[in-house]
C-alpha positions, -999 to +999 in steps of 0.1 A: +426+071+099+406+056+070+369+064+063+360+028+071+376+028+105+360+061+113+325+048+104+331+017+125+340+038+155+310+060+149+286+030+148+302+016+179+297+049+198+261+050+186+254+016+200+268+026+234+248+058+237+225+058+268+187+056+262+183+093+271+209+104+245+191+083+218+158+099+228+174+133+226+183+126+190+147+119+180+128+146+162+105+167+184+073+157+166+081+121+172+088+126+209+055+145+212+037+117+193+052+091+216+042+110+247+006+114+234+005+078+225+017+067+260-009+090+276-037+076+254-026+041+261-027+048+298-062+062+294-073+031+275-060+008+303-075+028+331-108+041+317-136+016+314-153+032+284-121+035+264-111+000+274-144-014+261-142+006+229-106-005+223-115-042+227-145-037+203-125-020+176-093-040+177-113-070+163-112-051+130-074-048+128-070-082+111-095-072+084-079-039+078-044-054+075-057-083+053-075-061+029-046-036+027-019-063+022-038-084-004-050-054-024-015-039-023+002-070-036-023-073-064-019-036-072+018-040-074+015-068-100-011-049-120+007-016-116+040-032-129+022-046-159+006-012-167+039+006-161+057-017-185+030-010-211+035+028-206+071+025-217+064+000-244+076+006-280+041+000-293+021+032-296-012+012-293+000-004-260+011+030-247-022+046-254-042+018-239-022+020-207-024+058-206-062+056-210-065+032-181-042+053-159-058+086-166-094+073-162-088+055-130-067+083-114-095+108-123-122+090-103-124+093-065-115+061-047-149+059-030-167+061-064-144+033-076-153+013-046-191+017-052-187+011-089-168-021-085-190-034-057-224-027-073-216-025-111-184-043-117-190-074-095-224-082-110-209-077-145-181-102-137-206-127-124-227-124-155-197-128-177-186-158-158-220-175-161-221-166-198-187-181-206-193-212-184-229-217-196-221-250-214-205-265-183-233-252-161-259-268-184-239-301-182-241-297-144-203-299-142-201-266-123-227-244-106-238-209-117-223-181-097-246-158-078-236-122-072-243-126-035-215-153-033-190-126-042-181-113-007-180-075-001-144-080+012-134-094-021-151-065-039-133-040-017-100-057-025-108-055-062-116-018-060-085-009-041-064-030-065-077-012-095-076+023-079-040+020-066-026+001-096-029+033-117-008+053-092+017+025-087+021+021-125+032+058-127+058+051-099+072+021-119+072+042-151+091+070-134+116+044-120+122+028-153+127+062-170+151+072-143+176+045-154+200+058-180+190+048-215+226+037-221+219+008-198+194-007-222+216+001-252+245-017-236+223-047-229+212-049-265+248-045-276+256-076-256+229-095-276+200-092-251+164-086-264+144-056-252+126-077-226+157-094-214+174-060-209+143-048-191+142-078-168+179-082-160+193-047-163+167-019-160+140-033-137+164-043-108+178-007-108+143+009-112+127-012-084+155-001-059+148+036-069+110+033-063+110+013-031+104+044-009+075+058-029+060+023-030+062+022+008+044+056+010+017+042-013+011+013+010+006+037+039-019+056+018-037+024+010-038+014+047-056+047+054-079+044+024-089+009+034-112+027+059-134+034+029-144-003+028-166+004+058-190+020+033-197-016+021-201-029+056-168-047+058-159-053+094-127-032+096-116-008+123-137+021+110-169+000+105-167-015+140-161+020+155-191+033+135-214+005+148-203+010+184-206+048+184-240+046+168-253+022+195-237+040+225-235+077+212-200+078+225-186+093+193-157+113+209-143+083+227-148+059+198-132+079+171-103+088+194-096+051+196-101+045+159-077+074+151-052+060+177-051+026+160-046+040+126-019+063+138+000+035+155+001+016+122+008+045+098+034+062+120+052+029+124+052+023+087+063+059+080+094+054+102+101+022+084+099+039+050+123+066+062+147+040+075+146+023+042+153+056+024+184+062+045+196+026+039+192+029+002+209+063+002+240+048+017+244+026-015+242+055-039+277+062-052+290+096-047+307+114-076+344+115-074+361+149-070 
């Protein structure tokens, strides 16, 4: 019997397994987490206090997801640019990118958040008004006030800058994991360095770094709770406000932790599934 037929039979049997057998194959920690989650969900549905807190805090889920997704997409773009600079042939470009990465990674995320919100944002507004001063005097556009720059936007800027440094190192490692012979072969075929990077190296590197990029998104989702320090109405901020007004700290932060765990555990399982799928496409060395 060939390997393909054996794998098809194995997949068929796995689809026919009863629910109890599938649950038995789950890791113990996940089974325990599911049981605790079901118990806590039952508590939320049947306890008046927990139900009220749950309704109050779930209004912040949209803000948490919005800030995390937008900041992560921007961090991916900026991180890829810095990662390409880190492997550039130019020594000056390498050093500039390294300076950015080492400085940003050496500063705590909360400090970056405060710095961008209360130092960087006013500086950006001042720079904009200075550059656009002729248009402002001609009354073609209006001067920008720092209060017009929403704290949600400032939080997204801070998370983008903070995580782009870490993501750039992931991209750099992925690029360097591709055999140098790939680039040499591309150049032998007449491609330029950037053509070889775009069509040959980057597609392979991105596939290699997808799992760590997924882990970074989970980390950003958790770190998005820091934006509550700026008063952004995310899950943590709404929980903080509710607990301060009712003094039900135990119940409130139980619900806040439950909401974050639902999102992060679900994403963690998705990343593990992605790792397994990508592992299936890795060619095994022939004996």
